[in-house]
Phi, psi and omega in degrees: 000154179217143175265352180275130179303138179234163174265125180245117175281115181256105183261124189091035188295337183275353180280177181302310181294322179301318180294319177299315182295321178303315181295319181293311184294314179295322180296337179265008174088012178263168184252130177265128172257102191268136172225128177243109189301325186284344185246336183277118182291340180235071185295317180302315180297318180295318179297313181299319180297313184285328180297334177294336185250346189279141172266343185203147174240134172238124187243116170228066185253258181206164177305321178293319178294320180294324175303312180294317180299314181296325176302316181284326179293329178292340175271318181234081186292133178218142175308142185213152173244121182250116180246003178293136178259170180079022181286153183257177177300325179296322176300313185291328174296317178294322178296321178298320179294315181297324182294346175286346185244330182219159173284142178209158174228130173237121183219149177276344182205126183258008178294134177298316181295319180295321179291330172293321177302321178301316180292318179295323179296315179297320180296315180294318180298326178288337183266337186252116184297133180298338177288340184249338183230120172279151181241127175234134176243124180240126178235147180227136178217171182296164186294342184269354182294133188269331184257147177207135355292165183295158176301324180292324177297321179293325177289328175295322174302314180298325179294320176298314181297322179296315179298318180291321178297321178297318179296317179295325178297322179293336181260010186296335179295340177275000177081016181273126176245137182252139171276157177302143179291132174290143180250126181252115176267104188289140176204183181302136172095356179277110183226012188264021179075202186213145174287149175300134179086359181286162180239117180270141178228129178230140180244136177242134180230130177168157175058216183244029182301123181289314179167125177224136179223129177229133175251121178257129168252107191251110178248180176281115178087357178199159175209154177239135178238126174244122187228150170223131179233122177264131180246354180211126182296345182298336180296326179290320177294318178300318180293320179295320179292321175300318178296319180297315180293326179293325183295328182301124180092352177283157176285157176306143181157168179256115184251170179233172176294337174298321177296315181298318186268354180069032181274000000 
């Protein structure tokens, strides 16, 4: 954290998250350097100009915008928070290179509650045998969301796999080796049941749903449900700003919200 005003390059400033972040950052006495990729005819020039003055970059643009931003950050490295979803392997390779020079966080969801859900999911998956408990992940978002399943649902899948891998590791002395869990993306026409140990994922789109994620552990005679429901997008902006302030003063590297929250 810092009490000294800083310059924050806000990329994707015209979007929902950008507007929330502008209010938070300005309200705390810091200066926003705004760039909106869809409207600025010289995005590269605007980025280069602001990167010379910026102490921090927060990106909630688009995969195409993030590609351009990372290109410029590799020339003028600045600590950054990346909240754009739908990133590819090429994006993550560029982030790994950038993390050798500056601290950064890339997350699909900056909600404090959702990140706690990730930890609880891994803990439950490690305790509940896949032979006895099926796992279903259901996520719901507003009608305008472009990607499905959500980035957070995909991270929840990874949390289940992490928990199970940890459990299998504890049993490795018994010589048990586990294959990766199959992931089933449910859609119309799927009626053939499920393999043992598989992870089901379903996406719901409609209305103005901000974001809901539920992980079901379904056994015979009992089930466990872990849920997180967001009712206001400001929680994501608050989390991203908390991550940005935490990054200041950190050593170069790629961090997660678990680091920020001490989970």
